[in-house]
Every structure is written in structure tokens, then in C-alpha cells.
TORKOL-4160 file (C-alpha; in steps of 0.2 Angstrom, whole numbers, padded with zeros to 4 digits, m for minus):
285
<pt num="1" X="0000" Y="0001" Z="0000"/>
<pt num="2" X="0006" Y="0017" Z="m0005"/>
<pt num="3" X="0011" Y="0029" Z="0009"/>
<pt num="4" X="0004" Y="0045" Z="0011"/>
<pt num="5" X="0022" Y="0052" Z="0004"/>
<pt num="6" X="0020" Y="0041" Z="m0012"/>
<pt num="7" X="0001" Y="0045" Z="m0014"/>
<pt num="8" X="0005" Y="0064" Z="m0014"/>
<pt num="9" X="0020" Y="0062" Z="m0026"/>
<pt num="10" X="0009" Y="0052" Z="m0038"/>
<pt num="11" X="m0005" Y="0066" Z="m0037"/>
<pt num="12" X="0008" Y="0078" Z="m0040"/>
<pt num="13" X="0014" Y="0070" Z="m0057"/>
<pt num="14" X="m0004" Y="0069" Z="m0064"/>
<pt num="15" X="m0007" Y="0086" Z="m0058"/>
<pt num="16" X="0009" Y="0092" Z="m0068"/>
<pt num="17" X="0004" Y="0083" Z="m0084"/>
<pt num="18" X="m0013" Y="0090" Z="m0083"/>
<pt num="19" X="m0007" Y="0108" Z="m0081"/>
<pt num="20" X="0006" Y="0105" Z="m0095"/>
<pt num="21" X="m0007" Y="0097" Z="m0107"/>
<pt num="22" X="m0019" Y="0111" Z="m0103"/>
<pt num="23" X="m0006" Y="0123" Z="m0109"/>
<pt num="24" X="m0003" Y="0115" Z="m0127"/>
<pt num="25" X="m0014" Y="0122" Z="m0139"/>
<pt num="26" X="m0020" Y="0110" Z="m0155"/>
<pt num="27" X="m0013" Y="0121" Z="m0167"/>
<pt num="28" X="0004" Y="0121" Z="m0158"/>
<pt num="29" X="0004" Y="0103" Z="m0157"/>
<pt num="30" X="0000" Y="0101" Z="m0177"/>
<pt num="31" X="m0018" Y="0096" Z="m0173"/>
<pt num="32" X="m0034" Y="0105" Z="m0181"/>
<pt num="33" X="m0040" Y="0115" Z="m0166"/>
<pt num="34" X="m0056" Y="0121" Z="m0174"/>
<pt num="35" X="m0072" Y="0113" Z="m0175"/>
<pt num="36" X="m0073" Y="0094" Z="m0170"/>
<pt num="37" X="m0086" Y="0085" Z="m0178"/>
<pt num="38" X="m0096" Y="0102" Z="m0181"/>
<pt num="39" X="m0094" Y="0107" Z="m0163"/>
<pt num="40" X="m0083" Y="0117" Z="m0154"/>
<pt num="41" X="m0069" Y="0111" Z="m0143"/>
<pt num="42" X="m0074" Y="0109" Z="m0124"/>
<pt num="43" X="m0057" Y="0108" Z="m0118"/>
<pt num="44" X="m0042" Y="0119" Z="m0115"/>
<pt num="45" X="m0026" Y="0112" Z="m0123"/>
<pt num="46" X="m0025" Y="0094" Z="m0128"/>
<pt num="47" X="m0036" Y="0080" Z="m0125"/>
<pt num="48" X="m0029" Y="0066" Z="m0117"/>
<pt num="49" X="m0030" Y="0054" Z="m0130"/>
<pt num="50" X="m0021" Y="0068" Z="m0142"/>
<pt num="51" X="m0007" Y="0069" Z="m0130"/>
<pt num="52" X="m0005" Y="0051" Z="m0130"/>
<pt num="53" X="m0006" Y="0048" Z="m0148"/>
<pt num="54" X="0009" Y="0062" Z="m0149"/>
<pt num="55" X="0018" Y="0053" Z="m0136"/>
<pt num="56" X="0017" Y="0036" Z="m0144"/>
<pt num="57" X="0009" Y="0028" Z="m0130"/>
<pt num="58" X="m0009" Y="0020" Z="m0126"/>
<pt num="59" X="m0024" Y="0031" Z="m0119"/>
<pt num="60" X="m0026" Y="0021" Z="m0105"/>
<pt num="61" X="m0009" Y="0021" Z="m0099"/>
<pt num="62" X="m0009" Y="0040" Z="m0100"/>
<pt num="63" X="m0025" Y="0041" Z="m0091"/>
<pt num="64" X="m0017" Y="0029" Z="m0078"/>
<pt num="65" X="m0002" Y="0041" Z="m0077"/>
<pt num="66" X="m0013" Y="0057" Z="m0074"/>
<pt num="67" X="m0024" Y="0048" Z="m0061"/>
<pt num="68" X="m0009" Y="0042" Z="m0051"/>
<pt num="69" X="m0012" Y="0023" Z="m0054"/>
<pt num="70" X="0004" Y="0021" Z="m0066"/>
<pt num="71" X="0020" Y="0025" Z="m0057"/>
<pt num="72" X="0039" Y="0027" Z="m0062"/>
<pt num="73" X="0036" Y="0027" Z="m0082"/>
<pt num="74" X="0052" Y="0022" Z="m0091"/>
<pt num="75" X="0065" Y="0037" Z="m0097"/>
<pt num="76" X="0059" Y="0033" Z="m0115"/>
<pt num="77" X="0040" Y="0038" Z="m0110"/>
<pt num="78" X="0045" Y="0053" Z="m0100"/>
<pt num="79" X="0055" Y="0059" Z="m0116"/>
<pt num="80" X="0041" Y="0056" Z="m0127"/>
<pt num="81" X="0029" Y="0066" Z="m0116"/>
<pt num="82" X="0041" Y="0080" Z="m0113"/>
<pt num="83" X="0044" Y="0082" Z="m0133"/>
<pt num="84" X="0024" Y="0081" Z="m0134"/>
<pt num="85" X="0021" Y="0094" Z="m0121"/>
<pt num="86" X="0036" Y="0106" Z="m0127"/>
<pt num="87" X="0044" Y="0105" Z="m0110"/>
<pt num="88" X="0058" Y="0116" Z="m0107"/>
<pt num="89" X="0074" Y="0111" Z="m0096"/>
<pt num="90" X="0067" Y="0116" Z="m0079"/>
<pt num="91" X="0051" Y="0107" Z="m0083"/>
<pt num="92" X="0060" Y="0091" Z="m0090"/>
<pt num="93" X="0069" Y="0090" Z="m0074"/>
<pt num="94" X="0053" Y="0091" Z="m0063"/>
<pt num="95" X="0044" Y="0079" Z="m0074"/>
<pt num="96" X="0059" Y="0066" Z="m0070"/>
<pt num="97" X="0061" Y="0070" Z="m0053"/>
<pt num="98" X="0041" Y="0067" Z="m0050"/>
<pt num="99" X="0041" Y="0051" Z="m0059"/>
<pt num="100" X="0058" Y="0044" Z="m0052"/>
<pt num="101" X="0059" Y="0034" Z="m0035"/>
<pt num="102" X="0050" Y="0041" Z="m0021"/>
<pt num="103" X="0060" Y="0047" Z="m0006"/>
<pt num="104" X="0054" Y="0049" Z="0011"/>
<pt num="105" X="0069" Y="0055" Z="0019"/>
<pt num="106" X="0067" Y="0072" Z="0027"/>
<pt num="107" X="0075" Y="0086" Z="0017"/>
<pt num="108" X="0094" Y="0090" Z="0023"/>
<pt num="109" X="0098" Y="0104" Z="0034"/>
<pt num="110" X="0106" Y="0120" Z="0026"/>
<pt num="111" X="0123" Y="0125" Z="0032"/>
<pt num="112" X="0130" Y="0142" Z="0029"/>
<pt num="113" X="0149" Y="0140" Z="0030"/>
<pt num="114" X="0161" Y="0152" Z="0036"/>
<pt num="115" X="0169" Y="0154" Z="0019"/>
<pt num="116" X="0152" Y="0158" Z="0012"/>
<pt num="117" X="0148" Y="0172" Z="0026"/>
<pt num="118" X="0166" Y="0179" Z="0021"/>
<pt num="119" X="0163" Y="0181" Z="0004"/>
<pt num="120" X="0145" Y="0189" Z="0006"/>
<pt num="121" X="0153" Y="0202" Z="0018"/>
<pt num="122" X="0167" Y="0205" Z="0006"/>
<pt num="123" X="0155" Y="0209" Z="m0009"/>
<pt num="124" X="0153" Y="0227" Z="m0003"/>
<pt num="125" X="0148" Y="0234" Z="m0020"/>
<pt num="126" X="0137" Y="0220" Z="m0024"/>
<pt num="127" X="0118" Y="0216" Z="m0015"/>
<pt num="128" X="0120" Y="0199" Z="m0012"/>
<pt num="129" X="0109" Y="0185" Z="m0001"/>
<pt num="130" X="0108" Y="0166" Z="0000"/>
<pt num="131" X="0092" Y="0154" Z="0000"/>
<pt num="132" X="0089" Y="0138" Z="0003"/>
<pt num="133" X="0075" Y="0127" Z="m0006"/>
<pt num="134" X="0061" Y="0134" Z="0004"/>
<pt num="135" X="0066" Y="0150" Z="m0001"/>
<pt num="136" X="0072" Y="0155" Z="0018"/>
<pt num="137" X="0085" Y="0170" Z="0016"/>
<pt num="138" X="0100" Y="0161" Z="0028"/>
<pt num="139" X="0114" Y="0172" Z="0025"/>
<pt num="140" X="0116" Y="0190" Z="0017"/>
<pt num="141" X="0128" Y="0205" Z="0017"/>
<pt num="142" X="0121" Y="0224" Z="0022"/>
<pt num="143" X="0118" Y="0230" Z="0004"/>
<pt num="144" X="0108" Y="0215" Z="m0001"/>
<pt num="145" X="0098" Y="0216" Z="0016"/>
<pt num="146" X="0093" Y="0234" Z="0012"/>
<pt num="147" X="0090" Y="0230" Z="m0005"/>
<pt num="148" X="0075" Y="0218" Z="m0004"/>
<pt num="149" X="0066" Y="0226" Z="0010"/>
<pt num="150" X="0076" Y="0226" Z="0026"/>
<pt num="151" X="0082" Y="0207" Z="0029"/>
<pt num="152" X="0092" Y="0212" Z="0043"/>
<pt num="153" X="0077" Y="0218" Z="0054"/>
<pt num="154" X="0064" Y="0204" Z="0055"/>
<pt num="155" X="0052" Y="0215" Z="0060"/>
<pt num="156" X="0053" Y="0225" Z="0044"/>
<pt num="157" X="0051" Y="0209" Z="0032"/>
<pt num="158" X="0049" Y="0191" Z="0034"/>
<pt num="159" X="0065" Y="0181" Z="0030"/>
<pt num="160" X="0056" Y="0168" Z="0019"/>
<pt num="161" X="0054" Y="0175" Z="0002"/>
<pt num="162" X="0039" Y="0167" Z="m0003"/>
<pt num="163" X="0030" Y="0171" Z="0013"/>
<pt num="164" X="0036" Y="0190" Z="0011"/>
<pt num="165" X="0030" Y="0190" Z="m0007"/>
<pt num="166" X="0011" Y="0183" Z="m0004"/>
<pt num="167" X="0007" Y="0188" Z="0014"/>
<pt num="168" X="0015" Y="0206" Z="0015"/>
<pt num="169" X="0009" Y="0220" Z="0003"/>
<pt num="170" X="0026" Y="0230" Z="0005"/>
<pt num="171" X="0033" Y="0216" Z="m0007"/>
<pt num="172" X="0023" Y="0224" Z="m0022"/>
<pt num="173" X="0032" Y="0239" Z="m0017"/>
<pt num="174" X="0049" Y="0233" Z="m0017"/>
<pt num="175" X="0047" Y="0221" Z="m0032"/>
<pt num="176" X="0037" Y="0233" Z="m0046"/>
<pt num="177" X="0036" Y="0217" Z="m0057"/>
<pt num="178" X="0028" Y="0207" Z="m0042"/>
<pt num="179" X="0019" Y="0195" Z="m0054"/>
<pt num="180" X="0035" Y="0189" Z="m0061"/>
<pt num="181" X="0044" Y="0187" Z="m0045"/>
<pt num="182" X="0027" Y="0178" Z="m0037"/>
<pt num="183" X="0028" Y="0165" Z="m0052"/>
<pt num="184" X="0047" Y="0163" Z="m0050"/>
<pt num="185" X="0045" Y="0158" Z="m0031"/>
<pt num="186" X="0030" Y="0146" Z="m0034"/>
<pt num="187" X="0041" Y="0138" Z="m0047"/>
<pt num="188" X="0055" Y="0135" Z="m0036"/>
<pt num="189" X="0044" Y="0130" Z="m0022"/>
<pt num="190" X="0036" Y="0116" Z="m0034"/>
<pt num="191" X="0053" Y="0109" Z="m0039"/>
<pt num="192" X="0058" Y="0109" Z="m0021"/>
<pt num="193" X="0042" Y="0100" Z="m0015"/>
<pt num="194" X="0046" Y="0086" Z="m0028"/>
<pt num="195" X="0064" Y="0084" Z="m0023"/>
<pt num="196" X="0059" Y="0083" Z="m0004"/>
<pt num="197" X="0041" Y="0076" Z="m0003"/>
<pt num="198" X="0045" Y="0071" Z="0016"/>
<pt num="199" X="0050" Y="0089" Z="0021"/>
<pt num="200" X="0037" Y="0094" Z="0034"/>
<pt num="201" X="0043" Y="0112" Z="0034"/>
<pt num="202" X="0041" Y="0115" Z="0016"/>
<pt num="203" X="0024" Y="0106" Z="0016"/>
<pt num="204" X="0018" Y="0117" Z="0031"/>
<pt num="205" X="0025" Y="0133" Z="0020"/>
<pt num="206" X="0015" Y="0128" Z="0007"/>
<pt num="207" X="m0001" Y="0125" Z="0016"/>
<pt num="208" X="0001" Y="0141" Z="0025"/>
<pt num="209" X="0003" Y="0151" Z="0008"/>
<pt num="210" X="m0012" Y="0142" Z="0000"/>
<pt num="211" X="m0023" Y="0146" Z="0016"/>
<pt num="212" X="m0018" Y="0165" Z="0016"/>
<pt num="213" X="m0016" Y="0170" Z="m0002"/>
<pt num="214" X="m0028" Y="0168" Z="m0016"/>
<pt num="215" X="m0013" Y="0174" Z="m0027"/>
<pt num="216" X="m0003" Y="0160" Z="m0022"/>
<pt num="217" X="m0018" Y="0147" Z="m0026"/>
<pt num="218" X="m0021" Y="0154" Z="m0043"/>
<pt num="219" X="m0001" Y="0153" Z="m0047"/>
<pt num="220" X="0002" Y="0136" Z="m0040"/>
<pt num="221" X="m0012" Y="0129" Z="m0050"/>
<pt num="222" X="m0003" Y="0133" Z="m0066"/>
<pt num="223" X="0009" Y="0120" Z="m0063"/>
<pt num="224" X="0024" Y="0130" Z="m0068"/>
<pt num="225" X="0042" Y="0126" Z="m0063"/>
<pt num="226" X="0058" Y="0139" Z="m0063"/>
<pt num="227" X="0075" Y="0136" Z="m0061"/>
<pt num="228" X="0085" Y="0150" Z="m0055"/>
<pt num="229" X="0094" Y="0160" Z="m0068"/>
<pt num="230" X="0101" Y="0176" Z="m0073"/>
<pt num="231" X="0097" Y="0193" Z="m0081"/>
<pt num="232" X="0089" Y="0210" Z="m0075"/>
<pt num="233" X="0076" Y="0213" Z="m0061"/>
<pt num="234" X="0067" Y="0230" Z="m0056"/>
<pt num="235" X="0068" Y="0234" Z="m0038"/>
<pt num="236" X="0061" Y="0249" Z="m0029"/>
<pt num="237" X="0069" Y="0258" Z="m0013"/>
<pt num="238" X="0062" Y="0272" Z="m0004"/>
<pt num="239" X="0080" Y="0281" Z="m0004"/>
<pt num="240" X="0084" Y="0278" Z="m0022"/>
<pt num="241" X="0068" Y="0274" Z="m0030"/>
<pt num="242" X="0066" Y="0262" Z="m0046"/>
<pt num="243" X="0082" Y="0252" Z="m0049"/>
<pt num="244" X="0084" Y="0241" Z="m0065"/>
<pt num="245" X="0098" Y="0228" Z="m0059"/>
<pt num="246" X="0109" Y="0214" Z="m0067"/>
<pt num="247" X="0107" Y="0198" Z="m0057"/>
<pt num="248" X="0116" Y="0182" Z="m0056"/>
<pt num="249" X="0111" Y="0166" Z="m0047"/>
<pt num="250" X="0127" Y="0155" Z="m0040"/>
<pt num="251" X="0122" Y="0138" Z="m0034"/>
<pt num="252" X="0133" Y="0131" Z="m0019"/>
<pt num="253" X="0135" Y="0112" Z="m0018"/>
<pt num="254" X="0129" Y="0104" Z="m0003"/>
<pt num="255" X="0140" Y="0094" Z="0007"/>
<pt num="256" X="0135" Y="0076" Z="0014"/>
<pt num="257" X="0118" Y="0077" Z="0024"/>
<pt num="258" X="0116" Y="0096" Z="0019"/>
<pt num="259" X="0106" Y="0105" Z="0006"/>
<pt num="260" X="0114" Y="0116" Z="m0007"/>
<pt num="261" X="0112" Y="0136" Z="m0006"/>
<pt num="262" X="0109" Y="0148" Z="m0020"/>
<pt num="263" X="0118" Y="0165" Z="m0019"/>
<pt num="264" X="0109" Y="0179" Z="m0027"/>
<pt num="265" X="0120" Y="0192" Z="m0032"/>
<pt num="266" X="0114" Y="0210" Z="m0040"/>
<pt num="267" X="0125" Y="0223" Z="m0048"/>
<pt num="268" X="0126" Y="0238" Z="m0060"/>
<pt num="269" X="0137" Y="0245" Z="m0073"/>
<pt num="270" X="0150" Y="0258" Z="m0067"/>
<pt num="271" X="0144" Y="0275" Z="m0072"/>
<pt num="272" X="0125" Y="0272" Z="m0072"/>
<pt num="273" X="0112" Y="0280" Z="m0060"/>
<pt num="274" X="0109" Y="0262" Z="m0053"/>
<pt num="275" X="0127" Y="0262" Z="m0048"/>
<pt num="276" X="0126" Y="0278" Z="m0039"/>
<pt num="277" X="0111" Y="0273" Z="m0031"/>
<pt num="278" X="0119" Y="0257" Z="m0025"/>
<pt num="279" X="0135" Y="0267" Z="m0018"/>
<pt num="280" X="0121" Y="0279" Z="m0008"/>
<pt num="281" X="0113" Y="0263" Z="m0001"/>
<pt num="282" X="0130" Y="0256" Z="0004"/>
<pt num="283" X="0135" Y="0272" Z="0013"/>
<pt num="284" X="0118" Y="0273" Z="0021"/>
<pt num="285" X="0121" Y="0254" Z="0027"/>
């Protein structure tokens, strides 16, 4: 008999497949998406039988996958589904995680090494902070703490980025592109939930956010998954106004029995208004 964790993982696999199936239009898949036998389609995205045909598997087997009655599909089936669903790299990895062996071990602890703390402190010109898989901010430098809402003072903002985004109205001021940041956070939590299905603290966080935020429930229902990347982000600070900063995410490998961390580093090109604004914040800090 499947344990609760196994059943949750199987439901997660089915839910992810349903969400991705609903995203693919018949036209994108090369299927006539107009009228069907004189009647307009009633489903959003692909039908189960259409996806099964595109992936080269039986409809019955695909239905059992969505319903959690078929587990651990072969790599060949996963690859075929990924191609049919047009999954990106992050989504392919997430699909493989959901379909893999169900682990019941709790999530390992995150340890901030003395070297990482020194590194953050030495990045005086670059706002930086480190997060674990639950999006807890576990380490930061002074400029990084100030840039994203006052991390150094627990009274100013929660030190979990997801809780801050969805339960604190101030997050919408700090992050002008709030919807993008919210989607990123949910996508990262979804990946973490698949990697650590027995992490009670992570499950409690997701339950708390689901109960407290309609926005979280809406974004979670999309089934999106996200991997940390690089690019540009807009942030707002009362002392400097709007800042458009480059950012990079650096992955710190985990030691045995621990979980890896992600270091988020922001920067501005020398001579730009953003560089002057960061210098101002650095002096204030």
C-alpha cells in the first residue's frame, strides 16, 4: 500500500501532466483545433487521447499516469511526453523528479559555511543574499539586506521570500514586477516539493501560503516550475527609487547530509544611475 508521501507524489505527477497538457494548444501540436465534428472543442489544450497519440503511448496508460495509478514511467516514455508537451529544461527535470523513485527521507539541513559568510561580507559593492530550497534567506550582506526590504530587521520583513511576496503588501512595492517574482517563487517551491516530498516544514509553508493567499493558490494551480537563472530585475527602494539591476544566481554545492544554497548577486554597470544608487545605499548601510 502506498504511503501518504507516495500518494502525494503520484498526485503531483498527474497534476503536472494535466497542467502542461492544458497549456499546449492543438494548433501548436499540429492538430486541427477548430470545430470537432461540427462542435467547438470543450477542453483547453490537448485532450488525453491527443497527447497519448503524440507521445506514442496508449490512452489507457496515459490516463493511469494522470490518475496516479501508473508510477515510475520509463525514461523513453518521459522523453516522449516531454517532447509532446514541449517542456523546457526546468520542466523536463521536474517531470523526471516527479516520476522517479519516491524518497521518504527528510530534507537535509542548510549550512552557511564561514567561507560563504566571508564571501558575502566582502562583496561590499554588490547586494547579495543566499536562500535554501524553502526560499528562506539564510545569509546576506548589508547591501543585499537593505535592497530587498530590510532583511536584517525581522520586524521589517519576513525572512522567507515566498511568505514575504504573498503575505506582506510591502513586497509589491519592493518588487514592481511582482507577478513575475511571485511566479518564480512558486515555481521554485514546486521543484523543492518534488525533490523533498517528506520535508514537513516545506509542506507547512505551502499549506500556509495556500490558506493565506488567493494569488498563491492561483499561481500554484498553473503547474509552473522555475530554475534560478540570470538576467535583469526591477526593484524599488524609498531612498533611491526604481532600480534596474543585473542579477546572477550562483549555486553552492551541498556537503553530505546538507542541502545546497543559491546565492543571488545584484550589480550595476559603473557610471550608471543604478551604480550611484547602490553606492548611496552602501553609505547608508
